[in-house]
C-alpha positions in Angstrom: 52.7 -33.2 23.1 50.9 -34.1 19.8 47.3 -35.2 19.3 45.6 -36.2 16.1 42.1 -37.5 15.5 39.1 -37.1 13.2 35.7 -36.2 14.5 33.1 -33.5 15.0 31.3 -31.6 17.7 27.6 -32.1 18.8 25.6 -30.1 21.2 23.1 -30.9 24.0 21.7 -27.8 25.7 24.6 -26.0 27.2 27.1 -28.9 27.4 30.1 -28.1 25.2 31.8 -30.9 23.3 35.2 -29.6 22.6 37.0 -29.9 19.2 38.7 -33.1 18.0 41.7 -34.3 20.2 39.8 -33.8 23.4 38.5 -37.0 25.1 36.2 -35.1 27.4 32.9 -33.3 27.5 32.7 -30.1 29.6 29.6 -28.4 30.8 30.4 -24.7 30.7 28.6 -22.9 33.6 27.2 -19.8 31.8 24.2 -18.3 33.6 22.1 -16.1 31.3 20.0 -15.0 34.2 23.0 -13.4 36.1 22.4 -9.8 35.2 22.3 -8.1 31.9 25.5 -9.4 30.3 26.0 -8.1 26.8 27.7 -10.2 24.2 30.5 -8.7 22.0 27.8 -8.1 19.4 24.3 -9.5 18.8 24.5 -12.4 16.3 22.1 -12.7 13.4 19.5 -15.4 13.1 21.6 -17.2 10.4 24.5 -19.6 11.0 27.1 -19.8 8.2 29.2 -22.7 6.9 32.9 -22.6 6.4 35.3 -25.0 4.7 39.0 -25.0 4.2 41.6 -27.4 2.8 43.8 -26.5 5.7 44.2 -24.2 8.6 47.5 -23.6 10.4 47.2 -21.5 13.6 49.7 -20.4 16.3 48.6 -19.5 19.8 45.4 -21.6 20.0 42.8 -21.5 22.8 39.2 -22.6 23.1 36.6 -22.1 25.7 32.8 -22.2 26.0 30.5 -19.2 25.7 27.0 -18.1 24.8 26.2 -15.8 21.8 23.1 -13.8 22.2 21.2 -12.3 19.2 18.1 -12.6 17.2 16.1 -15.1 15.2 14.9 -14.2 11.7 11.6 -13.4 13.3 13.3 -10.7 15.4 12.9 -12.5 18.7 15.8 -12.6 21.1 17.6 -15.9 21.4 21.0 -17.4 22.6 23.3 -20.1 21.3 25.9 -22.2 23.0 29.3 -22.0 21.2 32.9 -23.1 21.5 35.1 -20.0 20.9 38.2 -21.1 19.0 40.8 -18.5 19.0 44.2 -18.1 17.2 46.9 -15.4 17.6 47.8 -15.9 14.0 46.2 -18.2 11.3 46.8 -19.1 7.7 43.9 -20.7 5.7 44.1 -22.5 2.4 41.2 -22.5 -0.1 38.5 -21.0 2.3 34.8 -21.0 1.5 32.1 -19.3 3.5 28.3 -19.6 2.7 25.1 -18.4 4.3 21.6 -19.0 3.2 18.8 -16.3 3.4 15.5 -18.2 3.2 12.3 -17.0 1.7 13.4 -14.0 -0.2 10.2 -12.5 -1.8 9.7 -13.7 -5.3 13.0 -15.5 -5.3 13.0 -18.1 -2.6 16.2 -19.0 -0.7 19.4 -17.2 -1.8 22.9 -18.4 -0.9 25.7 -15.9 -0.4 29.0 -17.6 -1.1 32.5 -16.2 -0.5 35.8 -17.8 -1.6 39.4 -16.8 -1.0 42.9 -18.2 -0.7 42.4 -20.7 -3.5 44.8 -21.9 -6.2 47.0 -19.2 -7.6 46.4 -16.9 -4.6 48.1 -16.3 -1.3 46.6 -18.0 1.7 44.0 -16.2 3.8 45.7 -14.6 6.8 44.2 -13.6 10.1 45.5 -12.1 13.3 43.7 -12.4 16.7 41.0 -14.6 15.1 37.9 -15.8 17.1 35.4 -18.2 15.6 32.2 -19.0 17.5 31.6 -22.6 16.4 28.6 -24.8 16.9 29.9 -27.8 14.8 33.3 -28.8 13.5 34.7 -31.7 11.5 38.4 -31.9 10.6 41.6 -33.9 11.0 43.5 -32.1 13.7 47.0 -32.0 15.2 47.8 -29.9 18.3 51.3 -29.2 19.5 52.0 -28.4 23.1 48.4 -28.9 24.2 47.0 -28.2 27.7 43.5 -29.5 28.4 41.5 -28.4 31.4 42.9 -24.9 32.1 40.7 -22.1 33.4 39.5 -20.0 30.4 41.1 -16.8 31.8 44.5 -18.6 32.1 44.6 -19.9 28.6 47.6 -17.6 27.9 48.9 -19.3 24.7 46.1 -17.8 22.7 45.0 -14.2 22.2 43.0 -14.2 25.4 39.2 -14.1 26.0 37.2 -11.7 23.8 36.2 -9.5 26.7 33.7 -6.7 25.9 31.1 -8.2 28.1 30.9 -11.6 26.3 28.9 -14.3 28.1 31.6 -16.7 29.2 32.8 -18.1 32.5 36.4 -17.1 33.0 36.8 -20.0 35.5 35.3 -22.6 33.1 36.9 -25.3 31.1 39.3 -24.4 28.4 42.2 -25.9 26.3 45.2 -24.3 24.7 48.1 -25.3 22.4 51.2 -23.7 21.0 50.0 -24.5 17.5 47.2 -26.3 15.7 46.9 -27.8 12.2 43.5 -28.7 10.8 42.8 -30.3 7.4 39.6 -31.0 5.6 37.8 -28.4 7.7 34.0 -28.3 7.7 32.4 -26.1 10.4 29.2 -24.2 11.2 29.5 -21.0 13.1 27.5 -18.0 14.5 30.3 -15.4 14.4 33.8 -14.6 13.4 35.9 -11.8 14.8 39.5 -10.8 13.9 41.9 -8.0 14.4 42.9 -8.3 10.7 41.6 -10.6 8.1 43.4 -10.6 4.7 41.5 -12.4 1.9 43.6 -12.9 -1.2 41.7 -13.7 -4.4 38.3 -12.8 -2.9 35.3 -13.9 -4.9 31.7 -13.3 -3.7 28.7 -14.6 -5.5 24.9 -15.1 -5.1 23.1 -18.3 -6.0 19.4 -19.2 -6.1 18.6 -22.2 -3.9 20.6 -24.2 -1.3 22.6 -27.4 -0.8 25.5 -29.1 -2.5 29.1 -27.9 -2.8 28.4 -25.9 -6.0 26.0 -23.6 -4.0 26.8 -23.9 -0.3 30.3 -24.7 0.8 29.1 -28.2 1.8 
């Protein structure tokens, strides 16, 4: 089965709108009040942007979860995310940027990281998990199953485990492979078994906005 569509995700409270190719919205039943469930790690108070010319992944799965962490004021908070996972992924011309606001005497500072660009090998990742809050791309999924229980999404690398806040019986989707082009996404966390960045370039920029400072 093959599915291709362009679009993006948007969030309303804890309702999860899944990635392009899914013609459904699923409310993931994650109860923060059910005991002291610890996330895989506490996320920072800063989302980061990622762009890529293309991403090819094998062993794809996605399910809803909640990332707990801190705001920049140190107060505890939580964020609804769609965890997109790949057993293996190759990424062309990847850019990642994050803004630190209100640096004393300097104002906002943007950290920008680039890898896998022209003249370099593609970025390679194994057992990759991306906790996404917004995604835009052209996407093609092969061998896709929509509506499986998260714990049974066996085509991907499996749920994170380590006490993450996710309902193993909630809505998930999986595919043998996924191809995304023109990727623009905002995320709270990325986890990988291995992450190989060819041609890595990290830089700091004063200010924010625009593709010359942030990735988009």
